[in-house]
C-alpha positions as CSV (number, residue, x, y, z in Angstrom):
1,M,-10.8,8.3,-128.3
2,V,-12.8,7.9,-125.1
3,A,-12.8,9.6,-121.7
4,H,-10.2,8.4,-119.3
5,G,-10.0,9.9,-115.8
6,G,-7.3,12.6,-115.4
7,A,-4.4,10.7,-113.9
8,E,-1.6,13.2,-113.4
9,G,-3.1,15.1,-110.3
10,A,-0.6,17.0,-108.2
11,R,2.4,14.8,-109.1
12,G,2.4,16.0,-112.7
13,R,2.4,14.0,-115.9
14,R,4.7,11.0,-116.3
15,I,5.3,10.1,-119.9
16,L,7.4,7.2,-121.1
17,V,9.3,7.7,-124.3
18,I,10.3,4.3,-125.8
19,V,13.4,4.6,-128.0
20,P,13.5,1.8,-130.6
21,F,17.2,1.1,-130.4
22,P,19.5,-0.1,-127.5
23,M,21.4,3.0,-126.5
24,D,23.8,4.2,-123.8
25,D,23.3,7.4,-121.9
26,A,25.2,9.6,-124.4
27,E,23.1,8.3,-127.3
28,L,19.9,8.8,-125.3
29,A,20.9,12.4,-124.7
30,N,20.6,13.0,-128.4
31,R,17.0,11.8,-128.2
32,R,16.3,13.9,-125.2
33,R,17.4,17.0,-127.1
34,Q,13.9,17.0,-128.7
35,L,12.6,18.4,-125.4
36,S,14.5,21.6,-126.0
37,E,12.6,22.1,-129.3
38,V,9.1,22.2,-127.7
39,R,7.5,24.0,-124.8
40,V,6.3,21.2,-122.5
41,Q,4.4,21.8,-119.3
42,G,6.6,22.4,-116.3
43,D,5.1,19.4,-114.4
44,S,5.6,17.0,-117.2
45,H,8.3,14.4,-116.7
46,F,9.6,12.4,-119.7
47,E,11.5,9.2,-119.1
48,Y,13.5,7.8,-122.1
49,R,13.8,4.1,-122.2
50,P,15.7,2.2,-124.9
51,V,14.6,-1.2,-126.1
52,K,16.7,-4.3,-125.3
53,A,17.1,-5.4,-128.9
54,A,16.4,-3.9,-132.3
55,P,16.6,-4.4,-136.1
56,A,19.4,-2.7,-137.9
57,W,17.6,-0.4,-140.4
58,F,13.7,-0.4,-140.2
59,D,13.8,-1.0,-144.0
60,S,11.5,-4.0,-144.3
61,H,8.7,-6.0,-142.8
62,H,11.4,-8.2,-141.3
63,D,12.7,-5.3,-139.3
64,R,9.2,-4.0,-138.4
65,L,8.4,-7.4,-136.9
66,I,11.4,-7.3,-134.6
67,S,10.8,-3.7,-133.6
68,E,7.1,-4.4,-132.8
69,M,8.1,-7.0,-130.3
70,T,10.9,-5.2,-128.6
71,V,8.9,-1.9,-128.3
72,V,5.9,-3.7,-126.8
73,G,8.3,-5.4,-124.4
74,A,9.6,-2.0,-123.2
75,G,6.1,-0.6,-122.7
76,L,4.0,-3.5,-121.3
77,G,4.4,-2.4,-117.7
78,A,4.1,1.3,-118.3
79,E,0.7,1.7,-116.6
80,E,1.6,-0.4,-113.6
81,E,4.8,1.8,-113.3
82,G,2.6,4.9,-112.9
83,F,3.1,6.5,-116.3
84,D,0.2,8.5,-117.7
85,A,1.1,8.1,-121.4
86,V,3.5,6.3,-123.7
87,V,5.2,7.9,-126.8
88,V,7.1,5.7,-129.3
89,D,10.1,7.6,-130.5
90,S,9.9,6.4,-134.1
91,V,8.0,7.3,-137.2
92,S,7.6,3.6,-137.8
93,D,5.0,3.7,-135.0
94,S,6.3,0.3,-133.9
95,G,4.3,-1.4,-131.3
96,V,1.7,1.4,-131.0
97,Q,-1.4,-0.7,-131.9
98,A,-0.2,-3.7,-129.8
99,L,0.4,-1.5,-126.7
100,R,-3.0,0.1,-127.2
101,S,-4.5,-3.4,-126.9
102,V,-3.1,-3.9,-123.4
103,L,-2.8,-0.4,-121.9
104,D,-5.6,2.0,-120.9
105,I,-3.3,5.0,-120.9
106,P,-2.8,6.9,-124.2
107,V,-0.1,5.5,-126.6
108,I,1.1,8.0,-129.2
109,G,2.8,7.2,-132.5
110,P,4.6,10.1,-134.2
111,A,3.7,9.1,-137.7
112,R,-0.1,9.2,-137.5
113,A,0.1,12.1,-135.1
114,M,2.0,14.2,-137.7
115,Y,-0.1,13.0,-140.7
116,H,-3.4,14.1,-139.1
117,T,-1.9,17.3,-137.7
118,A,-0.7,18.1,-141.2
119,L,-4.2,17.8,-142.5
120,M,-5.4,20.4,-140.0
121,L,-2.8,22.8,-141.5
122,G,-3.0,22.0,-145.2
123,D,-4.6,19.8,-147.8
124,R,-1.5,17.7,-148.9
125,F,1.8,17.0,-147.2
126,S,5.2,15.8,-148.2
127,I,7.6,13.6,-146.2
128,L,11.4,14.2,-146.1
129,T,13.6,11.2,-145.4
130,L,17.4,10.7,-145.0
131,W,17.6,7.4,-146.8
132,R,15.9,6.2,-150.0
133,P,15.3,2.6,-148.8
134,W,13.0,4.0,-146.1
135,I,10.5,5.3,-148.7
136,E,8.5,2.0,-148.8
137,S,8.1,2.1,-145.0
138,Y,6.3,5.5,-145.3
139,R,4.1,4.1,-148.1
140,Y,3.2,1.2,-146.0
141,G,2.2,3.4,-143.1
142,L,0.2,5.7,-145.3
143,R,-1.7,2.7,-146.7
144,L,-2.6,1.6,-143.2
145,A,-3.8,5.0,-142.3
146,G,-5.8,5.4,-145.5
147,L,-3.9,8.6,-146.3
148,T,-1.9,7.7,-149.5
149,D,-3.9,10.3,-151.6
150,R,-3.1,13.1,-149.1
151,C,0.7,12.6,-149.5
152,A,2.0,14.8,-152.3
153,S,5.5,13.2,-152.3
154,I,8.2,11.4,-150.3
155,R,11.7,12.7,-151.1
156,A,15.0,11.2,-149.9
157,V,18.2,13.1,-149.7
158,S,20.7,10.2,-149.8
159,D,21.3,6.6,-150.8
160,E,23.8,6.2,-147.9
161,P,22.6,4.7,-144.6
162,P,22.2,7.4,-141.9
163,D,23.5,7.5,-138.4
164,V,20.5,6.7,-136.2
165,F,22.5,7.2,-133.0
166,G,24.5,10.4,-133.7
167,L,21.7,12.0,-135.7
168,L,22.8,15.0,-137.8
169,D,25.8,15.9,-135.6
170,E,28.4,14.6,-138.1
171,K,26.6,15.7,-141.2
172,P,26.2,19.5,-141.2
173,E,25.4,19.5,-144.9
174,V,22.1,17.5,-144.4
175,P,19.8,20.4,-143.3
176,A,20.6,22.2,-146.6
177,L,19.9,19.1,-148.6
178,L,16.6,18.7,-146.7
179,R,15.7,22.4,-147.5
180,D,16.4,21.8,-151.2
181,A,14.2,18.7,-151.2
182,A,11.5,20.5,-149.3
183,E,11.5,23.4,-151.8
184,R,10.9,20.8,-154.6
185,C,8.1,19.2,-152.6
186,I,6.4,22.6,-152.4
187,A,7.1,23.9,-155.9
188,E,6.8,20.7,-157.9
189,D,4.6,18.4,-155.9
190,G,2.2,20.8,-154.4
191,A,2.9,20.2,-150.7
192,D,1.2,22.5,-148.2
193,V,3.0,21.0,-145.2
194,I,6.5,19.5,-144.8
195,L,7.0,16.5,-142.5
196,L,10.3,15.3,-141.1
197,G,10.3,11.6,-141.7
198,S,12.1,10.5,-138.6
199,T,12.5,11.6,-135.0
200,T,16.3,11.3,-135.7
201,M,15.9,14.4,-137.9
202,H,14.7,16.6,-135.2
203,D,17.8,18.8,-135.2
204,A,16.8,20.1,-138.7
205,G,13.3,21.3,-137.6
206,E,14.1,24.9,-136.7
207,Y,16.5,25.3,-139.6
208,L,13.7,24.3,-142.0
209,R,11.0,26.3,-140.3
210,E,13.1,29.5,-140.7
211,R,13.6,28.9,-144.4
212,L,10.4,27.4,-145.8
213,P,7.1,29.2,-146.6
214,V,4.9,26.3,-145.3
215,P,4.5,24.6,-141.9
216,V,7.2,22.1,-140.9
217,I,6.2,19.3,-138.5
218,N,8.8,17.8,-136.2
219,P,7.2,14.5,-135.2
220,G,8.9,13.8,-131.9
221,P,8.1,17.2,-130.2
222,L,4.6,17.0,-131.7
223,S,4.0,13.6,-130.1
224,Y,5.0,15.0,-126.7
225,K,2.4,17.8,-126.9
226,I,-0.3,15.4,-128.0
227,A,0.5,13.1,-125.1
228,E,0.2,16.0,-122.7
229,A,-3.1,17.1,-124.3
230,C,-4.6,13.6,-124.0
231,I,-3.6,13.4,-120.3
232,D,-5.0,16.8,-119.6
233,L,-8.3,16.2,-121.4
234,G,-8.7,12.7,-119.9
235,L,-8.6,11.0,-123.4
236,T,-7.3,7.6,-124.3
237,H,-7.8,5.2,-127.2
238,A,-11.1,3.4,-127.8
239,G,-11.6,-0.3,-127.8
240,A,-10.9,-0.7,-131.5
241,Y,-7.5,-2.3,-130.8
242,G,-8.9,-5.4,-129.2
243,R,-8.2,-6.7,-125.7
244,P,-6.4,-10.0,-125.6
245,H,-8.6,-12.7,-124.0
246,A,-5.4,-14.6,-122.9
247,P,-2.6,-12.0,-122.5
248,K,0.9,-13.5,-122.4
249,P,3.2,-10.7,-121.1
250,A,5.7,-13.3,-119.7
251,L,6.0,-14.8,-123.2
252,I,6.7,-11.4,-124.7
253,E,9.2,-10.6,-122.0
254,A,11.0,-13.9,-122.5
255,M,11.2,-13.4,-126.3
256,V,12.7,-9.9,-125.8
257,E,15.2,-11.2,-123.2
258,A,16.2,-14.0,-125.6
259,A,16.6,-11.5,-128.4
260,A,18.8,-9.2,-126.2
261,A,21.0,-12.2,-125.2
262,A,21.3,-13.2,-128.9
263,E,22.4,-9.6,-129.7
264,R,25.0,-9.6,-127.0
265,T,26.6,-12.9,-128.3
266,A,26.3,-12.0,-132.0
């Protein structure tokens, strides 16, 4: 990270949260509930913005490709709009590196944020996920981060696709299943820290913290605090992400608009 002049001043911090699915206001409200699970600064303002098109399940490189493009399309203009930081509301960290290549403000991805925070709290961590087909996506992200050997295990609680819009509202049995899986992570796999594998699981955070003997990291709320800290400390990413010599924002925007149109007519 490198120094970046404090931007918030008297107007407070403006943080854009990019939600990786098209959503209506009621569905976005479920995502905003994450703010009730963390103590953010009183002058921080979080704006939740859904993407215009999205993959169905985030279960493959095919889906990651689509999400990268639509998340980048949602965040390209964040700096010009006056935001002080961007948070991607997905443990896929979709679009994070690409946005860092075109924005000077901090761009935070919950996955790497929680992995590195976990290693300040313990030596090895385990990831809980709602759906078994997502396990390979975590393995992929861990390989990119060079942290495969620090992950004690990844445990899924279901073979049934989850509801990424309604979260856990209709599945009151899920927190107990997550607790049971976490206990196995600790007792059998040697985990020192438990990580929720999706921002859609945030409702289970407090339940697990009250019942487990190790730290539990809720990635969405954590990413909000890291964004605030980066703004307050005047930090943003270094030049490792490469500035495009011939940026083509209009091309990206046109591709996203075309994708949204295709979704509407599908």
